[in-house]
C-alpha positions as MATLAB code, in Angstrom:
seq = 'MSEYLTEVVNKAKTAVSTGTDLIVCVAGAGSGAAILEVVRSWLPEQTTGVEDETLLAIIGFVLFFWGEKIHPLLVPFGFGAFLSGIGAWSSSYVSGLILMLKKKV';
ca = [
      54.946 -185.292   24.331;
      54.572 -185.358   20.541;
      52.720 -188.696   20.749;
      50.188 -187.151   23.112;
      49.791 -184.100   20.869;
      49.309 -186.382   17.866;
      46.587 -188.233   19.767;
      44.824 -184.947   20.584;
      45.012 -183.805   16.944;
      43.664 -187.135   15.693;
      40.800 -186.943   18.165;
      40.047 -183.370   17.045;
      39.930 -184.536   13.422;
      37.102 -186.930   14.254;
      35.281 -184.821   16.875;
      32.978 -183.138   14.355;
      31.974 -185.498   11.580;
      28.197 -184.991   11.284;
      25.737 -182.128   11.325;
      24.630 -183.147   14.796;
      28.237 -183.042   15.982;
      28.585 -179.516   14.592;
      25.435 -178.330   16.368;
      26.590 -179.884   19.646;
      30.072 -178.356   19.189;
      28.546 -174.894   18.718;
      26.392 -175.488   21.810;
      29.525 -176.381   23.778;
      31.261 -173.227   22.572;
      28.297 -171.109   23.618;
      27.747 -172.656   27.028;
      30.959 -171.571   28.740;
      29.347 -169.349   31.378;
      26.821 -172.020   32.347;
      29.488 -174.738   32.521;
      31.634 -172.564   34.776;
      28.691 -171.733   37.039;
      27.810 -175.419   37.472;
      31.391 -176.528   38.135;
      32.098 -173.660   40.537;
      28.878 -174.482   42.448;
      30.031 -178.086   42.989;
      33.743 -177.371   43.551;
      33.988 -173.898   45.096;
      37.226 -174.406   47.039;
      38.963 -176.316   44.255;
      38.206 -173.665   41.636;
      38.987 -170.588   43.714;
      41.734 -168.561   42.108;
      41.479 -170.325   38.749;
      40.714 -167.949   35.878;
      37.471 -168.607   34.005;
      39.254 -169.118   30.677;
      41.670 -171.646   32.155;
      38.947 -173.555   33.972;
      36.737 -173.695   30.868;
      39.654 -174.943   28.769;
      40.354 -177.691   31.309;
      36.719 -178.756   31.609;
      36.258 -178.656   27.845;
      39.381 -180.727   27.274;
      38.288 -183.361   29.786;
      34.855 -183.616   28.143;
      36.421 -183.664   24.679;
      39.101 -186.236   25.409;
      37.287 -188.621   27.758;
      33.601 -187.687   27.291;
      32.748 -190.689   25.118;
      32.956 -192.849   28.238;
      29.709 -191.158   29.329;
      28.090 -190.249   25.984;
      29.461 -189.885   22.422;
      28.061 -186.360   22.013;
      30.174 -185.111   24.906;
      33.197 -185.260   22.582;
      32.025 -182.510   20.182;
      30.392 -180.603   23.055;
      33.651 -180.652   25.008;
      35.588 -179.744   21.861;
      33.463 -176.603   21.495;
      33.879 -175.696   25.156;
      37.628 -176.339   24.947;
      37.999 -174.106   21.895;
      35.929 -171.406   23.596;
      38.146 -171.509   26.692;
      41.383 -171.559   24.695;
      40.110 -168.759   22.463;
      39.219 -166.583   25.444;
      42.563 -167.350   27.095;
      44.580 -166.490   23.987;
      42.557 -163.410   23.005;
      44.736 -161.007   24.960;
      47.780 -162.201   23.020;
      46.205 -162.558   19.596;
      44.107 -159.378   19.624;
      47.215 -157.205   19.980;
      48.730 -158.760   16.886;
      45.551 -158.434   14.852;
      44.948 -154.843   15.967;
      48.351 -153.930   14.543;
      46.657 -154.284   11.141;
      44.097 -151.614   11.977;
      44.046 -148.673    9.598;
      45.786 -145.614   10.998;
      43.701 -142.466   10.810;
];
């Protein structure tokens, strides 16, 4: 398990290394709704019951980890989509912790 996690971290370290990569990563992070709409249109039965955040994280990870087999820019694009999906998924947990810092009136 730790070898696989190390491989993911190493890939993340190299996913955004140029300005173009950064732009494509931001585009991936901002395209979550469109990605979900396209995937759900092609795989309606397979994606039924899967939360949007989970599905986006899965799609983003697949594009990030294996996207270079199709095109090198799919790696940073998928990285952005993956982070967007993971961020949306974890927001319910993290927001409660951060809101504890809110000033009491």
